[in-house]
N, C-alpha and C positions, 0 to 999 in steps of 0.2 A: 428213423422209420419206426423204431420200437415205441417211441413216445406217441407217434401218430396212431399206431395200432392200439396202444393202451387207451388213448383218449377215445378212439372209435368204439372200442369194446365197452367202455364206461357209458358212452351215449346210448349204445344199443341196449345195455341192461336197464338204463334209466327209462328209455322209451318203452321197452317191453313191460317193466314193472309198473309204470304209470298206466299203460294201456290195459293191463290185466286188472288193476284196481278199478278203473272206470267201467270196464265190462262187468265185473262182479257186482259193483254197486248198482249198475243199471239193471242187471238181472234180478237182484233182490228187490229193487223198486217195482219192477213189473210184476213179480210174483206177489208182492205185498198188495198191490192194487187189485190183482185178479182174485186173490183169496178173500180180500175184504168184500169185493162185489159178490162172490159166491156166498159168503156168510150173510150179507144183507138180503140176498135173494132167497135165503132159507133152504137152498139146495145143498144140504150138508149131510155128511156121514160122520157121526160122532166117534171120537177116538176114546182111548182108555182113560183119559183124564176128565171126561165129561161129568161123572158123578161128583167130582170134587170142586167143580167151578160153578158158581151161581149163574143161573140163566141170564140175569140182567147183565152180568159182566161179559158173558159170551156175546150177547146182542150188541153191547156198546163197543166191543173191540172190533166188530165187523166194520163199523163206520170209521173208527180211529185207525184201523189197519189200512184202509184205503187212503185215508188222509196222510198217514205216515209214508205210504208208497209214493204219493205225489211229492212230499217233502224230500224223499230220497232221490227222486228224479232231478229235483233242483240241485241236490248235492252232487249228483253225477255230472251235471252241466258245469258246476263249479270246479269239479276235479279235472274236467277237460281243459279248463283254463289254468290248472295247477294252483288253485287258490288254497292257502293254508286253512282258511275258515271253513271251506267245504270239506277238508279232511277231518277237522274237528267235529263237524255236524254228522259226518258219516260214522265216525267212531261212536257217537252218542246214539244214532238211529239204528245201527245194526243190532245191538243187544235189545233195543226196544222192539224191533220187528220180530226177533226171536221170541221174546216174551209174549207179544201179541199173538203170534202163531200158536204158542202153547195154550194161551187162554181161550182161543177160538175153539180148541178141542175138536178140530175137524181133521179128517184124514187128508183133506186137500191142503191143509196148512203145514203138513209135515215137511214137504220139500222146502218151504219158506224157512222153517226153523233150521233145517240142516244147512241150507245155503248161507243163511245169515251167520251161523256159527263158524262155518268153514271160511267165509270171506273175511272175518274179523282179523285173523292173524296176518293175512296178506295186506290188508289195509294198514295195520299197525307197523308192519315192516317197511312200508313204502312212504313213510312220513317225510323223508328227506327229498322226495321227488316233488313235493307240493310246498313251494316256498314263496309263492307270490301273495302279496297283501291285497285285500279288497280295496279297490279305488272307486269311490263314489263321487260324482260331480256335486257341486253345490246345489244345483237344481234337484238332483235326486235325493240328497239329504233333506232339503227343505220340504219336498213333497212327502217323503216318508214321515217326517216330524209332524207335518200338518194333518195327514191322515190319522196318525196315531192320536194326536191331540183331539181331533173331532170325535173319534170313536170313544175316547175316554170321557170327553165332555158329555156326549150324548148318553153314554151308559150310566155315569154317575148321576147326571141330572134326571134322567128318566126314573132311576131307582129312588132318588130322593123325592120325586113327585109321583110315586107309584099309586098313591091314593087318588090321584086325579087322572089316571089312565085306566082303561079297561084291560083286564087280564095281565097286569104286571105285578108279579109277586116275588120274583127273584132277580138276581143280577143277570142271569142268563136271558130272562125275558127282556130286561132292559137293553142288553147288548143286541139281542135279536131285533128289537124295535129300531135301535140306532142304525144297524146295518141295512135293514130293508128301506129305511127312510133316506139315509145318506146316499145309497146306491140308486135311489129313485125307483126301486121295485114296488114298494108300497102295497103289500097284500091286503091291508085294511083290517086285519084281525085284531090289531092293537091300535087304539085311537084315544085321543083325549076325551074325557067325558064332556058332554055338551055344555055344561055350566062353568067349565074351567077355562077362563081366558088365559091364565098363566101357562097352563099346559099346552094350549094351542100355540101361543107365542113361542114357547120353548121348542115345540115340534117344528115350527117354521124355521127357527134358527138352525136346528139340526139339518133340515132339508137344504137350506142355502149353503151353510158351511160345508156340509158333507158333499154336495154336488161339486162345489169348487175344488175340494181336496181330492175327490175321486178323479175329476178331470185333469188336475195337475199331475196326479200319479200316473194316469194313463198316458199323458203327454211325455213324461220322462221315460216310460217304457216303450212307447211307439216311436219316440224321437230317434233313438239309435237305429231302429229298423229302417226308417226313412233315410237316415244319414247313410246307412250301408248301401241302399239302392242308389242314392245320388253319387256316393263315392265310387261305386262300380261303374256308373255311367261316365264319370270324369276320370276314370283310371287311377283311383286312389284306394287305399285300404284303410278301414276303420281301426281304432285302437283295439277293439275286441278281436278282429281278424288277426292283427299283429300278435296279440297275446296267445292265440291258438297255434301259431307257427311252431312246427317241430319236425325234425328229420326231413327237411326240404332241401332243394338245391337252390342256391342263391346265384342269380345271373346278374353280373354287374355291367351296366351299360347296355345299349341296344344299337344294333347296326344290321347290315345286310347278312352278315354271318350268323346273327342271333336267331333269325326266324326259323331256319331249318332245325336248329338246336332245340328250340321250343317245341316244334312239331314232334321231335323224337321223344321229348319228355312227356308231352301230353299223350301220345300214343301208348307210351309205356306206363301211364297212370302214375307218374312220379310227381309229387308236389313240387312246384317251382315258384319262385318269387323273383320278379324282375325289378331291378333298381335302376331307374333312368331319370335324367333331367328333362327329357323330351316330353312335354305335356301332350302333344298330339299323338305321339306313339303310345303313351300311357293310356290315353282314351281309347285308342284302337285295341290295345291289348285287353283293357277292361271289358270291351264289348265282346271279346272272344272268351271271356271268363278266365283270363289269366291273371293271377295275383300280381299286382304291380304297385310299386311305391314310387311316387314322383319326388326324387331327391338326388343329390350328388352322390354317385357310386363310390367316390373316394373320400367321403366325409365320414368320420368316425361315428357320430351320432346316428347318421342315416343307416350305417351298417348294423349298429346295435339294434335300432328299431326294426330292421328287416330280419332280425332273428339270426344273426351270424353265430351267436353262441350255441344255437341248437341246429344249425345247418349241417347236413351230411357232406356237402361239397360246395365249392365255389367255382363258377365258370365265368371267364372273362373273354369275350369275343366280339369286339367292334373293329372298325377300320383305323382307329386312332391308337397306335401302339404306345404312345407316350402317356395318354390318359389311362390306358389299360395297365401300364406298369405302375402308375400311381395307385390305382385301385387294388392291384395285387399287393403292393407294399403295405397299404393300410390294412387290408384284410389279414395279411400275415402277422402284422404287429399286434392286432387285436386278438387273433386266434391262431397261435403258433401250430396247433395240431390239426387244423382243418386241411383237407385236400383241395388244392387249387389247380385248375386246368385252364390254360390260356391259349388263345390263337394269335399267331404273329402274322401281320400282313406283309411285312418286309423281312427277308431272310436274316439280315444283320441284326434284327431286334430279338431273335430267339434267345440268345445268351443273356440279353438285357432283362428279358422277362423272367428268365430263370434266376438271375441274380436278385431280382425284386422279390422273389419268394414263391414263384410258381413251381409246383411239383412236376407238371408236364406241360410242355409247350409244343403246339402243333402249328405248322405253317401250311395252310391249304394251298397257297401259291406254289411253294416248293414241291409239295406232294403231287399236285396236279401237273406241274411241269415235268417232273420225273416220270410220271405215268405216260404222258404224251410222247416223251422221247423213247421210252422203252417200247411203246406200241409202234412208233414210226420205224424203229429199227427191227421190228418183228422179233424181238427177243422174248416177249411174253404177251399173252393176250390180256392187255390191261382192261379192256372192256369187260371181260369175264370177271376179273378181280373187282372192278368197280361194282358190277352187278351183285357179286357175293357180299360186298360190304353193305350195299343198299338192300339186300334181301330180295333181289329181283331175279327172275329166271330160275332154271332148274338147279 
């Protein structure tokens, strides 16, 4: 039991530490966006550093501060998935937001500076909680490479042909033209000069290649969202949803006993994941917005995918005691410190489930029979006891 309590305490500390880091990062991101917007809108009250900071720098930081805030929001989303890359980006962005807050020289930016500096030690100390690597699909890597290549091609080419374009004098102008052309925005303020066939052909190539790369990139971004909707309808969880699992209750198998258990968890707002091979049941649970993974509840890989390592407890309650025992045994071998609660359909299987590794085994049949007998003999008002358990009555 001591080992179980120690493991539980360690998981609680890890959960709290990771959650605090995500909350602090999100707060800094929101403050950075808000102070940047305030600075851009020129509704500012200058602070004591204003005489020492050039006006151009203060104006530029208003825009970059809001941009940094959006990047910080991306880092916060990555921290929710416990990505190591998101932790590194947060460590870089926090000092940057503090510096930008100082350069803005606005009284409104002082909370941003203070929160950024206060959040940095917490983020640094939480490094061990964020240990997952970024996993990009082949399509996502290809789309990102294609978009980066098109932007580089358009920027370099436009700058090289700047004499044949209107109002192109710097690399920033060239990148701006490439971005608005490839994204099909096309403001029309930068165009090839009328007599330049080469510049016209080049602009057409940027338009075609850019449109294709932007479409491919949007596809890779929207694809997972569509996949999530389909997976929910089919009673499955996406890899992203599986990565976000933490401090949940893992329910192995599904039967008549499982439904009221799920209702209790849902009413108590306790995150739960059901692991079952029954595809029809999985689809029904998905329609009820219950997290469900369609797989064998006694399979080691399935248990690992369902987040057994981060689960707060395991519940096993179907009508098949043999299958339940196998699920309990597998879960106990993979995670010796997790608390496992099982329901036994037959009285003689209570000890078997305990030997398989369950911490607590409850037999609804035995308990129900005992209550009926006691009530029939008028030894105790079992109906009142049942109502107290169910939270009904006075």
